[in-house]
C-alpha positions in Angstrom: 149.4 145.2 170.2 149.1 141.5 169.8 152.1 141.3 167.5 154.4 142.2 170.4 153.5 138.8 172.0 153.2 136.7 168.8 156.6 137.7 167.6 158.4 136.5 170.7 161.2 134.0 170.4 159.7 130.6 170.1 162.4 129.2 172.5 160.6 131.1 175.3 157.4 129.1 175.0 159.1 125.8 174.0 158.5 123.1 176.7 161.4 121.6 178.6 161.2 118.7 180.9 163.6 118.6 183.8 164.2 115.6 186.1 164.7 116.6 189.7 164.8 115.1 193.1 162.2 116.8 195.4 162.6 115.7 199.0 164.5 112.6 197.9 161.9 111.6 195.3 162.7 111.6 191.6 160.2 113.5 189.5 159.9 115.2 186.1 158.5 118.7 185.6 157.5 120.0 182.2 157.3 123.8 181.8 157.9 126.5 179.2 161.5 127.8 179.1 160.3 131.3 180.2 159.1 129.8 183.5 162.3 127.8 184.0 164.2 131.0 183.6 162.1 132.7 186.3 162.4 129.7 188.7 166.2 129.8 188.2 166.1 133.5 189.1 164.0 132.7 192.2 166.5 130.1 193.4 169.4 132.4 192.7 167.7 135.2 194.7 167.4 132.9 197.6 171.0 131.5 197.1 169.8 127.9 197.0 169.5 125.1 194.5 166.4 125.0 192.5 165.3 121.5 193.7 165.4 122.8 197.3 163.2 125.8 196.4 160.7 123.5 194.6 160.7 121.1 197.5 159.9 123.8 199.9 157.1 125.2 197.7 155.7 121.7 197.2 155.7 121.0 201.0 154.0 124.4 201.7 151.3 123.6 199.2 150.7 120.1 200.6 150.6 121.5 204.1 148.0 124.2 203.2 145.7 122.5 200.8 143.7 119.3 200.7 143.1 117.2 197.7 144.9 117.0 194.3 146.9 119.8 193.0 148.4 120.8 189.7 152.0 121.5 190.7 153.0 123.0 187.4 150.2 125.5 187.6 151.3 126.4 191.1 154.8 126.9 189.7 153.6 129.2 186.9 151.5 131.2 189.4 154.5 131.5 191.8 156.6 132.8 188.9 154.1 135.5 188.2 153.9 136.5 191.9 157.8 136.6 192.0 157.8 138.9 188.9 155.1 141.1 190.2 156.8 141.5 193.6 160.2 142.1 191.9 158.7 144.8 189.7 157.1 146.5 192.7 160.5 146.5 194.5 162.3 148.0 191.5 159.6 150.6 191.1 159.8 151.6 194.8 163.6 151.9 194.6 163.5 154.0 191.4 161.0 156.4 193.1 163.3 157.0 196.0 
């Protein structure tokens, strides 16, 4: 079973750094390409630019948490939630 994952395209787990403006502030975010693909899908689903989506997510986290945060970990977790939610939606539509 492990070979399914170990034989994946290395480009999927290669790291890419993107420079973005979040709420008017320049920043750089480094993530695996697979996560950038999901974040791009999330933004497309909401019909908005990716920096706007990331700014909103960042603002939500700052408003709801105290102390330091690892924003890239939050982005990865958000991607997983998006994929899980999308999969449930497709499964429900297929069952109808």
